[in-house]
N, CA, C and O atoms as a CHARMM CRD file, in Angstrom:
* protein
*
  280
    1    1 MET  N      0.84000  -1.17600   0.00000 PROA 1      0.00000
    2    1 MET  CA     0.00000   0.00000   0.00000 PROA 1      0.00000
    3    1 MET  C      0.88700   1.24200   0.00000 PROA 1      0.00000
    4    1 MET  O      1.77100   1.38700   0.84500 PROA 1      0.00000
    5    2 ALA  N      0.64100   2.12900  -0.95200 PROA 2      0.00000
    6    2 ALA  CA     1.43800   3.34000  -1.08300 PROA 2      0.00000
    7    2 ALA  C      0.71700   4.52600  -0.47000 PROA 2      0.00000
    8    2 ALA  O     -0.46900   4.74700  -0.71800 PROA 2      0.00000
    9    3 VAL  N      1.44200   5.27900   0.32500 PROA 3      0.00000
   10    3 VAL  CA     0.90000   6.52600   0.85800 PROA 3      0.00000
   11    3 VAL  C      1.13100   7.58800  -0.21100 PROA 3      0.00000
   12    3 VAL  O      2.24800   7.74200  -0.70600 PROA 3      0.00000
   13    4 VAL  N      0.09100   8.30900  -0.56200 PROA 4      0.00000
   14    4 VAL  CA     0.19400   9.32000  -1.60000 PROA 4      0.00000
   15    4 VAL  C      0.36900  10.70100  -0.98600 PROA 4      0.00000
   16    4 VAL  O      0.12200  10.89600   0.20400 PROA 4      0.00000
   17    5 SER  N      0.79300  11.64500  -1.79500 PROA 5      0.00000
   18    5 SER  CA     1.07000  12.99300  -1.30200 PROA 5      0.00000
   19    5 SER  C     -0.23000  13.74300  -0.99000 PROA 5      0.00000
   20    5 SER  O     -1.29500  13.40900  -1.50700 PROA 5      0.00000
   21    6 PRO  N     -0.11800  14.76100  -0.13500 PROA 6      0.00000
   22    6 PRO  CA    -1.29800  15.58300   0.15000 PROA 6      0.00000
   23    6 PRO  C     -1.90700  16.18900  -1.11900 PROA 6      0.00000
   24    6 PRO  O     -3.12800  16.29900  -1.23500 PROA 6      0.00000
   25    7 ALA  N     -1.05300  16.57700  -2.06200 PROA 7      0.00000
   26    7 ALA  CA    -1.56400  17.16900  -3.30600 PROA 7      0.00000
   27    7 ALA  C     -2.39500  16.16400  -4.09700 PROA 7      0.00000
   28    7 ALA  O     -3.42300  16.52600  -4.66900 PROA 7      0.00000
   29    8 GLN  N     -1.96400  14.91800  -4.13400 PROA 8      0.00000
   30    8 GLN  CA    -2.72500  13.88800  -4.84200 PROA 8      0.00000
   31    8 GLN  C     -4.08400  13.68000  -4.17800 PROA 8      0.00000
   32    8 GLN  O     -5.09500  13.51400  -4.86100 PROA 8      0.00000
   33    9 VAL  N     -4.10400  13.68900  -2.85200 PROA 9      0.00000
   34    9 VAL  CA    -5.36000  13.50200  -2.12800 PROA 9      0.00000
   35    9 VAL  C     -6.28600  14.69600  -2.35400 PROA 9      0.00000
   36    9 VAL  O     -7.48300  14.51800  -2.58000 PROA 9      0.00000
   37   10 GLN  N     -5.74000  15.90600  -2.29500 PROA 10     0.00000
   38   10 GLN  CA    -6.56500  17.11000  -2.43000 PROA 10     0.00000
   39   10 GLN  C     -7.25700  17.18000  -3.78500 PROA 10     0.00000
   40   10 GLN  O     -8.30500  17.81200  -3.91600 PROA 10     0.00000
   41   11 ARG  N     -6.68800  16.54700  -4.77200 PROA 11     0.00000
   42   11 ARG  CA    -7.31400  16.52000  -6.09600 PROA 11     0.00000
   43   11 ARG  C     -8.72200  15.92700  -6.00200 PROA 11     0.00000
   44   11 ARG  O     -9.62300  16.33600  -6.73400 PROA 11     0.00000
   45   12 TYR  N     -8.90500  14.96200  -5.09800 PROA 12     0.00000
   46   12 TYR  CA   -10.19300  14.30100  -4.94200 PROA 12     0.00000
   47   12 TYR  C    -11.06800  14.94200  -3.86600 PROA 12     0.00000
   48   12 TYR  O    -12.22700  14.56300  -3.69800 PROA 12     0.00000
   49   13 LEU  N    -10.51800  15.90600  -3.14500 PROA 13     0.00000
   50   13 LEU  CA   -11.29400  16.56700  -2.08200 PROA 13     0.00000
   51   13 LEU  C    -11.70500  17.98200  -2.46400 PROA 13     0.00000
   52   13 LEU  O    -12.32100  18.69100  -1.66800 PROA 13     0.00000
   53   14 SER  N    -11.36500  18.38900  -3.67300 PROA 14     0.00000
   54   14 SER  CA   -11.71300  19.72200  -4.13800 PROA 14     0.00000
   55   14 SER  C    -13.22600  19.90100  -4.09900 PROA 14     0.00000
   56   14 SER  O    -13.96400  19.08300  -4.64800 PROA 14     0.00000
   57   15 GLY  N    -13.68100  20.95100  -3.46100 PROA 15     0.00000
   58   15 GLY  CA   -15.11100  21.21900  -3.34800 PROA 15     0.00000
   59   15 GLY  C    -15.75000  20.69000  -2.07400 PROA 15     0.00000
   60   15 GLY  O    -16.91700  20.97000  -1.79800 PROA 15     0.00000
   61   16 LEU  N    -14.99400  19.92900  -1.30300 PROA 16     0.00000
   62   16 LEU  CA   -15.51200  19.39900  -0.04200 PROA 16     0.00000
   63   16 LEU  C    -15.73100  20.53300   0.95300 PROA 16     0.00000
   64   16 LEU  O    -14.91200  21.44600   1.05600 PROA 16     0.00000
   65   17 VAL  N    -16.82900  20.47100   1.67600 PROA 17     0.00000
   66   17 VAL  CA   -17.13200  21.47400   2.69400 PROA 17     0.00000
   67   17 VAL  C    -16.54000  21.01800   4.02300 PROA 17     0.00000
   68   17 VAL  O    -16.79100  19.90100   4.47700 PROA 17     0.00000
   69   18 TYR  N    -15.75600  21.89100   4.63700 PROA 18     0.00000
   70   18 TYR  CA   -15.14500  21.61600   5.94500 PROA 18     0.00000
   71   18 TYR  C    -15.93700  22.33300   7.01400 PROA 18     0.00000
   72   18 TYR  O    -16.58000  23.33700   6.70800 PROA 18     0.00000
   73   19 PRO  N    -15.92500  21.87000   8.26000 PROA 19     0.00000
   74   19 PRO  CA   -15.17500  20.72300   8.77300 PROA 19     0.00000
   75   19 PRO  C    -15.77400  19.39500   8.31100 PROA 19     0.00000
   76   19 PRO  O    -16.97700  19.28200   8.07600 PROA 19     0.00000
   77   20 SER  N    -14.89700  18.39300   8.18900 PROA 20     0.00000
   78   20 SER  CA   -15.29900  17.05900   7.77500 PROA 20     0.00000
   79   20 SER  C    -14.54900  16.01400   8.59000 PROA 20     0.00000
   80   20 SER  O    -13.38600  16.19700   8.95100 PROA 20     0.00000
   81   21 SER  N    -15.23100  14.92900   8.86600 PROA 21     0.00000
   82   21 SER  CA   -14.60200  13.81900   9.57800 PROA 21     0.00000
   83   21 SER  C    -13.78500  12.97800   8.60600 PROA 21     0.00000
   84   21 SER  O    -13.89000  13.13900   7.39000 PROA 21     0.00000
   85   22 ARG  N    -12.98200  12.09200   9.14500 PROA 22     0.00000
   86   22 ARG  CA   -12.20500  11.18700   8.29500 PROA 22     0.00000
   87   22 ARG  C    -13.13700  10.39200   7.38700 PROA 22     0.00000
   88   22 ARG  O    -12.86100  10.23700   6.19800 PROA 22     0.00000
   89   23 GLU  N    -14.23100   9.89100   7.93700 PROA 23     0.00000
   90   23 GLU  CA   -15.16700   9.10700   7.12600 PROA 23     0.00000
   91   23 GLU  C    -15.78100   9.94800   6.00600 PROA 23     0.00000
   92   23 GLU  O    -15.98200   9.45700   4.89500 PROA 23     0.00000
   93   24 GLU  N    -16.07700  11.21100   6.30000 PROA 24     0.00000
   94   24 GLU  CA   -16.61500  12.09300   5.25900 PROA 24     0.00000
   95   24 GLU  C    -15.57400  12.34500   4.17200 PROA 24     0.00000
   96   24 GLU  O    -15.91100  12.41000   2.99000 PROA 24     0.00000
   97   25 LEU  N    -14.31600  12.48700   4.56700 PROA 25     0.00000
   98   25 LEU  CA   -13.23900  12.65600   3.58300 PROA 25     0.00000
   99   25 LEU  C    -13.17300  11.44000   2.66400 PROA 25     0.00000
  100   25 LEU  O    -13.09200  11.57500   1.44300 PROA 25     0.00000
  101   26 ILE  N    -13.20800  10.26100   3.26100 PROA 26     0.00000
  102   26 ILE  CA   -13.13000   9.01500   2.48900 PROA 26     0.00000
  103   26 ILE  C    -14.33700   8.90100   1.55600 PROA 26     0.00000
  104   26 ILE  O    -14.18200   8.62200   0.36800 PROA 26     0.00000
  105   27 ASP  N    -15.53000   9.11700   2.09200 PROA 27     0.00000
  106   27 ASP  CA   -16.74200   9.01300   1.27200 PROA 27     0.00000
  107   27 ASP  C    -16.70500   9.98300   0.09100 PROA 27     0.00000
  108   27 ASP  O    -17.06600   9.62000  -1.02900 PROA 27     0.00000
  109   28 TYR  N    -16.27200  11.20000   0.34200 PROA 28     0.00000
  110   28 TYR  CA   -16.21000  12.20400  -0.72400 PROA 28     0.00000
  111   28 TYR  C    -15.18900  11.80000  -1.78500 PROA 28     0.00000
  112   28 TYR  O    -15.44900  11.91400  -2.98200 PROA 28     0.00000
  113   29 ALA  N    -14.03200  11.32800  -1.33700 PROA 29     0.00000
  114   29 ALA  CA   -12.99500  10.90600  -2.28500 PROA 29     0.00000
  115   29 ALA  C    -13.48300   9.74700  -3.15100 PROA 29     0.00000
  116   29 ALA  O    -13.21300   9.71100  -4.35200 PROA 29     0.00000
  117   30 VAL  N    -14.19800   8.80300  -2.54700 PROA 30     0.00000
  118   30 VAL  CA   -14.75600   7.67600  -3.30900 PROA 30     0.00000
  119   30 VAL  C    -15.72300   8.20500  -4.37100 PROA 30     0.00000
  120   30 VAL  O    -15.67500   7.78400  -5.52700 PROA 30     0.00000
  121   31 GLU  N    -16.59400   9.12400  -3.97300 PROA 31     0.00000
  122   31 GLU  CA   -17.55200   9.70100  -4.92600 PROA 31     0.00000
  123   31 GLU  C    -16.85400  10.41800  -6.07500 PROA 31     0.00000
  124   31 GLU  O    -17.37500  10.46400  -7.18900 PROA 31     0.00000
  125   32 GLU  N    -15.68200  10.97600  -5.80800 PROA 32     0.00000
  126   32 GLU  CA   -14.92100  11.70500  -6.82200 PROA 32     0.00000
  127   32 GLU  C    -14.02200  10.79900  -7.65700 PROA 32     0.00000
  128   32 GLU  O    -13.29100  11.27500  -8.52500 PROA 32     0.00000
  129   33 GLY  N    -14.07500   9.49200  -7.39300 PROA 33     0.00000
  130   33 GLY  CA   -13.32200   8.54300  -8.21500 PROA 33     0.00000
  131   33 GLY  C    -11.90100   8.29200  -7.77900 PROA 33     0.00000
  132   33 GLY  O    -11.06600   7.87900  -8.58400 PROA 33     0.00000
  133   34 ALA  N    -11.61000   8.53700  -6.50300 PROA 34     0.00000
  134   34 ALA  CA   -10.24600   8.32900  -5.99900 PROA 34     0.00000
  135   34 ALA  C     -9.85100   6.85700  -6.09800 PROA 34     0.00000
  136   34 ALA  O    -10.68000   5.95800  -5.95100 PROA 34     0.00000
  137   35 ASP  N     -8.55300   6.63900  -6.35200 PROA 35     0.00000
  138   35 ASP  CA    -8.05600   5.26600  -6.44300 PROA 35     0.00000
  139   35 ASP  C     -7.79000   4.69100  -5.05400 PROA 35     0.00000
  140   35 ASP  O     -7.89400   5.38700  -4.04300 PROA 35     0.00000
  141   36 GLU  N     -7.45100   3.42600  -5.03000 PROA 36     0.00000
  142   36 GLU  CA    -7.26900   2.70400  -3.76900 PROA 36     0.00000
  143   36 GLU  C     -6.17700   3.31200  -2.89500 PROA 36     0.00000
  144   36 GLU  O     -6.32000   3.34500  -1.67200 PROA 36     0.00000
  145   37 ASP  N     -5.09200   3.79200  -3.49300 PROA 37     0.00000
  146   37 ASP  CA    -4.01100   4.38000  -2.70000 PROA 37     0.00000
  147   37 ASP  C     -4.47500   5.63500  -1.96500 PROA 37     0.00000
  148   37 ASP  O     -4.09100   5.85900  -0.81700 PROA 37     0.00000
  149   38 VAL  N     -5.29000   6.44500  -2.61200 PROA 38     0.00000
  150   38 VAL  CA    -5.81100   7.65700  -1.96900 PROA 38     0.00000
  151   38 VAL  C     -6.73700   7.27200  -0.81600 PROA 38     0.00000
  152   38 VAL  O     -6.64800   7.84300   0.27100 PROA 38     0.00000
  153   39 ILE  N     -7.61100   6.31800  -1.04700 PROA 39     0.00000
  154   39 ILE  CA    -8.54100   5.87300  -0.00300 PROA 39     0.00000
  155   39 ILE  C     -7.76800   5.26400   1.16600 PROA 39     0.00000
  156   39 ILE  O     -8.07900   5.53700   2.32500 PROA 39     0.00000
  157   40 ASP  N     -6.76900   4.44600   0.86800 PROA 40     0.00000
  158   40 ASP  CA    -5.95100   3.84100   1.92600 PROA 40     0.00000
  159   40 ASP  C     -5.22700   4.90600   2.73600 PROA 40     0.00000
  160   40 ASP  O     -5.14200   4.80800   3.96000 PROA 40     0.00000
  161   41 THR  N     -4.70700   5.92300   2.05900 PROA 41     0.00000
  162   41 THR  CA    -4.01600   7.00800   2.75900 PROA 41     0.00000
  163   41 THR  C     -4.96800   7.72600   3.70100 PROA 41     0.00000
  164   41 THR  O     -4.63100   7.97100   4.85900 PROA 41     0.00000
  165   42 LEU  N     -6.14700   8.06200   3.21600 PROA 42     0.00000
  166   42 LEU  CA    -7.12500   8.73500   4.07900 PROA 42     0.00000
  167   42 LEU  C     -7.54000   7.85900   5.25000 PROA 42     0.00000
  168   42 LEU  O     -7.81000   8.36400   6.34000 PROA 42     0.00000
  169   43 SER  N     -7.59200   6.55900   5.03600 PROA 43     0.00000
  170   43 SER  CA    -8.00400   5.66900   6.13200 PROA 43     0.00000
  171   43 SER  C     -6.93800   5.56600   7.21400 PROA 43     0.00000
  172   43 SER  O     -7.22300   5.11800   8.32400 PROA 43     0.00000
  173   44 MET  N     -5.70300   5.98000   6.90000 PROA 44     0.00000
  174   44 MET  CA    -4.61000   5.90700   7.87800 PROA 44     0.00000
  175   44 MET  C     -4.47400   7.17000   8.72200 PROA 44     0.00000
  176   44 MET  O     -3.78800   7.14800   9.74400 PROA 44     0.00000
  177   45 ILE  N     -5.11400   8.27600   8.31900 PROA 45     0.00000
  178   45 ILE  CA    -4.99900   9.49200   9.13300 PROA 45     0.00000
  179   45 ILE  C     -5.87100   9.33700  10.37800 PROA 45     0.00000
  180   45 ILE  O     -6.80800   8.53900  10.38000 PROA 45     0.00000
  181   46 PRO  N     -5.57100  10.09000  11.43000 PROA 46     0.00000
  182   46 PRO  CA    -6.36000   9.96800  12.66300 PROA 46     0.00000
  183   46 PRO  C     -7.84600  10.23300  12.43200 PROA 46     0.00000
  184   46 PRO  O     -8.21800  11.07100  11.61100 PROA 46     0.00000
  185   47 ASP  N     -8.67800   9.51400  13.15900 PROA 47     0.00000
  186   47 ASP  CA   -10.12300   9.69900  13.09300 PROA 47     0.00000
  187   47 ASP  C    -10.44100  10.97300  13.86000 PROA 47     0.00000
  188   47 ASP  O    -10.61200  10.95700  15.07900 PROA 47     0.00000
  189   48 ASP  N    -10.51500  12.06500  13.13000 PROA 48     0.00000
  190   48 ASP  CA   -10.61600  13.38100  13.73900 PROA 48     0.00000
  191   48 ASP  C    -11.53500  14.23800  12.88100 PROA 48     0.00000
  192   48 ASP  O    -12.01900  13.78800  11.84300 PROA 48     0.00000
  193   49 LEU  N    -11.77400  15.46700  13.30900 PROA 49     0.00000
  194   49 LEU  CA   -12.52600  16.43900  12.52900 PROA 49     0.00000
  195   49 LEU  C    -11.51800  17.39200  11.89800 PROA 49     0.00000
  196   49 LEU  O    -10.72000  18.01200  12.60100 PROA 49     0.00000
  197   50 TYR  N    -11.55300  17.50600  10.59200 PROA 50     0.00000
  198   50 TYR  CA   -10.59900  18.34500   9.86100 PROA 50     0.00000
  199   50 TYR  C    -11.31100  19.60800   9.40200 PROA 50     0.00000
  200   50 TYR  O    -12.41100  19.55700   8.85200 PROA 50     0.00000
  201   51 HSD  N    -10.64600  20.76400   9.64300 PROA 51     0.00000
  202   51 HSD  CA   -11.26100  22.05500   9.36700 PROA 51     0.00000
  203   51 HSD  C    -10.79100  22.70500   8.07600 PROA 51     0.00000
  204   51 HSD  O    -11.31500  23.74600   7.68200 PROA 51     0.00000
  205   52 SER  N     -9.80500  22.10100   7.41000 PROA 52     0.00000
  206   52 SER  CA    -9.28900  22.69200   6.18000 PROA 52     0.00000
  207   52 SER  C     -8.46700  21.66300   5.40400 PROA 52     0.00000
  208   52 SER  O     -8.05100  20.64600   5.95900 PROA 52     0.00000
  209   53 PRO  N     -8.23700  21.93200   4.12700 PROA 53     0.00000
  210   53 PRO  CA    -7.35500  21.05500   3.35400 PROA 53     0.00000
  211   53 PRO  C     -5.94700  20.99000   3.95400 PROA 53     0.00000
  212   53 PRO  O     -5.27000  19.96600   3.86600 PROA 53     0.00000
  213   54 GLU  N     -5.52100  22.09300   4.56100 PROA 54     0.00000
  214   54 GLU  CA    -4.19400  22.12100   5.17600 PROA 54     0.00000
  215   54 GLU  C     -4.08800  21.13100   6.32800 PROA 54     0.00000
  216   54 GLU  O     -3.05800  20.47900   6.49600 PROA 54     0.00000
  217   55 GLU  N     -5.15500  21.01800   7.12400 PROA 55     0.00000
  218   55 GLU  CA    -5.15000  20.05200   8.22900 PROA 55     0.00000
  219   55 GLU  C     -5.08100  18.62400   7.71000 PROA 55     0.00000
  220   55 GLU  O     -4.39500  17.78400   8.29300 PROA 55     0.00000
  221   56 VAL  N     -5.78100  18.34200   6.62300 PROA 56     0.00000
  222   56 VAL  CA    -5.71900  17.01100   6.01900 PROA 56     0.00000
  223   56 VAL  C     -4.29800  16.74400   5.51900 PROA 56     0.00000
  224   56 VAL  O     -3.74500  15.66700   5.74000 PROA 56     0.00000
  225   57 GLY  N     -3.71900  17.72800   4.85000 PROA 57     0.00000
  226   57 GLY  CA    -2.35200  17.58900   4.35100 PROA 57     0.00000
  227   57 GLY  C     -1.35100  17.34800   5.46700 PROA 57     0.00000
  228   57 GLY  O     -0.44200  16.52900   5.32700 PROA 57     0.00000
  229   58 GLN  N     -1.51500  18.05600   6.57300 PROA 58     0.00000
  230   58 GLN  CA    -0.62800  17.87700   7.72400 PROA 58     0.00000
  231   58 GLN  C     -0.74700  16.45200   8.27300 PROA 58     0.00000
  232   58 GLN  O      0.26000  15.83000   8.60900 PROA 58     0.00000
  233   59 ALA  N     -1.95900  15.94200   8.36200 PROA 59     0.00000
  234   59 ALA  CA    -2.17200  14.57800   8.86400 PROA 59     0.00000
  235   59 ALA  C     -1.51700  13.55400   7.94100 PROA 59     0.00000
  236   59 ALA  O     -0.94600  12.57000   8.41100 PROA 59     0.00000
  237   60 ILE  N     -1.59800  13.78000   6.64200 PROA 60     0.00000
  238   60 ILE  CA    -0.96900  12.86600   5.68200 PROA 60     0.00000
  239   60 ILE  C      0.54900  12.91800   5.82400 PROA 60     0.00000
  240   60 ILE  O      1.21200  11.88100   5.81700 PROA 60     0.00000
  241   61 GLU  N      1.09800  14.11900   5.95200 PROA 61     0.00000
  242   61 GLU  CA     2.55100  14.24900   6.13200 PROA 61     0.00000
  243   61 GLU  C      3.01200  13.53800   7.39400 PROA 61     0.00000
  244   61 GLU  O      4.08000  12.92400   7.40300 PROA 61     0.00000
  245   62 GLU  N      2.22800  13.61100   8.45100 PROA 62     0.00000
  246   62 GLU  CA     2.59800  12.95500   9.70600 PROA 62     0.00000
  247   62 GLU  C      2.62700  11.43700   9.56800 PROA 62     0.00000
  248   62 GLU  O      3.50500  10.78600  10.13300 PROA 62     0.00000
  249   63 ILE  N      1.67600  10.85900   8.82200 PROA 63     0.00000
  250   63 ILE  CA     1.71200   9.40000   8.66400 PROA 63     0.00000
  251   63 ILE  C      2.85800   8.96900   7.75000 PROA 63     0.00000
  252   63 ILE  O      3.35400   7.84700   7.85600 PROA 63     0.00000
  253   64 GLN  N      3.27300   9.85500   6.86300 PROA 64     0.00000
  254   64 GLN  CA     4.40900   9.55200   5.99100 PROA 64     0.00000
  255   64 GLN  C      5.70500   9.54800   6.78100 PROA 64     0.00000
  256   64 GLN  O      6.63100   8.80200   6.46000 PROA 64     0.00000
  257   65 GLU  N      5.77600  10.37800   7.81400 PROA 65     0.00000
  258   65 GLU  CA     6.99200  10.50400   8.61900 PROA 65     0.00000
  259   65 GLU  C      7.13300   9.38300   9.63600 PROA 65     0.00000
  260   65 GLU  O      8.25000   9.02400  10.00500 PROA 65     0.00000
  261   66 SER  N      6.01300   8.82300  10.09700 PROA 66     0.00000
  262   66 SER  CA     6.08700   7.80200  11.13100 PROA 66     0.00000
  263   66 SER  C      6.19700   6.40900  10.50500 PROA 66     0.00000
  264   66 SER  O      5.62000   6.16100   9.44600 PROA 66     0.00000
  265   67 PRO  N      6.92800   5.50600  11.14700 PROA 67     0.00000
  266   67 PRO  CA     7.03900   4.15000  10.60700 PROA 67     0.00000
  267   67 PRO  C      5.70200   3.42700  10.69300 PROA 67     0.00000
  268   67 PRO  O      4.90300   3.67100  11.59700 PROA 67     0.00000
  269   68 GLU  N      5.47700   2.54300   9.74600 PROA 68     0.00000
  270   68 GLU  CA     4.22900   1.78500   9.73400 PROA 68     0.00000
  271   68 GLU  C      4.15100   0.84800  10.92600 PROA 68     0.00000
  272   68 GLU  O      5.12800   0.19200  11.28800 PROA 68     0.00000
  273   69 GLU  N      2.96900   0.79800  11.53000 PROA 69     0.00000
  274   69 GLU  CA     2.74300  -0.10800  12.66400 PROA 69     0.00000
  275   69 GLU  C      1.77800  -1.17600  12.20600 PROA 69     0.00000
  276   69 GLU  O      0.61300  -0.88600  11.93000 PROA 69     0.00000
  277   70 GLU  N      2.24300  -2.39600  12.12200 PROA 70     0.00000
  278   70 GLU  CA     1.36800  -3.48900  11.72600 PROA 70     0.00000
  279   70 GLU  C      1.65800  -4.71200  12.51900 PROA 70     0.00000
  280   70 GLU  O      1.01400  -5.74200  12.32200 PROA 70     0.00000
């Protein structure tokens, strides 16, 4: 599973109304035709309420920096 960049994810979140939960982000991305890597990346960010695209991007950067826990 590849973690994608915040810019790649934002392509599928354009037009989303914030604040949005992680599940709302995932649902919106699916509706916009996001691929599996984008959906997987969103599913790895903390289950939180996001108030802006910048907050989503920050969460993605944080999961990229931390080692995978499995």
